[in-house]
Structure formats: structure tokens, C-alpha cells
N, C-alpha and C positions, 0 to 999 in steps of 0.2 A: 502509485501508478507504476506499471511495468511496461517496458517497451521490448520489442524483439524484431527480428528480421522476417521478411516474407519466407525466405528459405528455411529458417528454423521452424516457422509455423507449418510449412508444408512437409518438411522432412521428419519432424519430431513432435507432433501434436500431443502425444501421450506424455512425453517428458515435460512439456510446458504445462499441461493440465496438472500433473503431479506437483510441479513447482508451485503453481497457484494454490493448490490445496494445502501444501505444507506451509506456505507463506501466510495464508489467512488463518490457519490453525495456530501458527506461531504467534500472530498478533493477538488472537483470542486468549491464548495462554498467558502471554506477557501482560496483557491488561487485566487479566483476572487476578494476578498476584504482583502488583506493581512493586511492593517492597522486596519481594523475592527476586523479581527480575532485575531491579536496581542493584541488588547485592551481586547477582550473577554477572551483570555487565561490568560493574566496578572491579570485581575481583578477577574476572576471566578475560575480558576483552579490552579493557582500558590500558593504555600505555602506562607502565609503571612510572610513578612520580608525577603524572599529569593530574590536572584538576578532575579528570574523568574517573579517577579512582575513588572519589568522594561519593559515598552511597547516597547521602542526602541530595547532592547535586543530581545524581542519576534519577533518584525518585521524583524530584520536582520536574525534571525534563520529561520523564515518562508520563507524569500526570498531565502536563501540557500537551504532549503528543496524543495522549488518550482522549483529551477533550476534543482535539481536532479530528481524530479518527472516528470517534463515536458520536459526532454531532447528530443527536436525535435518533440513533439506531440502536438496536440490540446487538449483543456480541455475535450472535449467529448470522447477522447481516453484514459483517465485515466482508468486503469484496463484492457486495451487491452492485451491479451496474444497471443504471437506469438510462437507456439510450437518449431520452429527451434531455436529461441533465448533462450527459456527455456532450451532446451537440451544443447546448447552451454554453458550456464551459469552453468548448472549442471556438465558438463564435466570439466569446469575450476575449480569448487569447489573441484572436486576429484583430479585434477592435482595439486592444491595448498595444498592438504592435509586437507582441511576443512571437507570433508566427505571421508569415506573410499573408496566407489565405487560410480560411477554415475548410478543411476537407469534410466531405460528407461521411456519414456513418459507415457506408459500405467500404470505404477505403481506410478508415481509422479505427475500427472496432470489430473484433472477431468474437462474437458471442458463442460460437460453437465450442469453445474450450472451457467455458465456465458455466456451470448450471446456476450459479448465483447471479442471475440477471433477470430483469423484468421484461 
């Protein structure tokens, strides 16, 4: 999930759209080659000497994240937004006290930036 400000949405919509495209493509690539991604993360991004440099640890982490991200969808559906599910999730967040009140779709979701929505 990504968040931004109204100002950024209004002033730089093309930048945000490019960011979303790159992010979802990155997830598709990362999950298409979990062993390669784990090696890259461990060797390039993990703090030297930390447990995160362990490739097996990174691979298991990515497999778990992949299960969460891919729950019943195809790789080309990463980033798909279903407004009804969005509202249901927002309502549950309010019900569980995570947020004070559930905003409506019109104030919490801008589908104009992403073609990947139903």
C-alpha cells in the first residue's frame, strides 16, 4: 500500500503513476526469481554483519511475502485495486480501532493514476 499527499497527487500525477508502474513491475520481477532476489538483497542492501546477509533467511522471507502478495492472483495482477475490497478493508480498520472512522472511496482512493483497477 502506498500513501501520498493531495498536493503531490495534484502537482505530479505522472511522477506518481511512474512510481506505481516501477513498484509493481519490481514486485513481479522479485517474485519471479526469489532465489536471485534473495541473493541481491543479502549482498547489496543488507547491513554487513547482520542476519539479513543470510541468503536463506532472505529467500524464506521473500517466499512468505510472496504468499501474502500473491494471494490468489497472477503476477500481472499485482497492484490491482478492487474498490469494494478497499472499502471493506477500510471499514474493518475502523471496526478494529486502527483508524477513527472509515473514509469513503472518494476521499481515500484515486483510481485515475493506475490502470490496474477494476
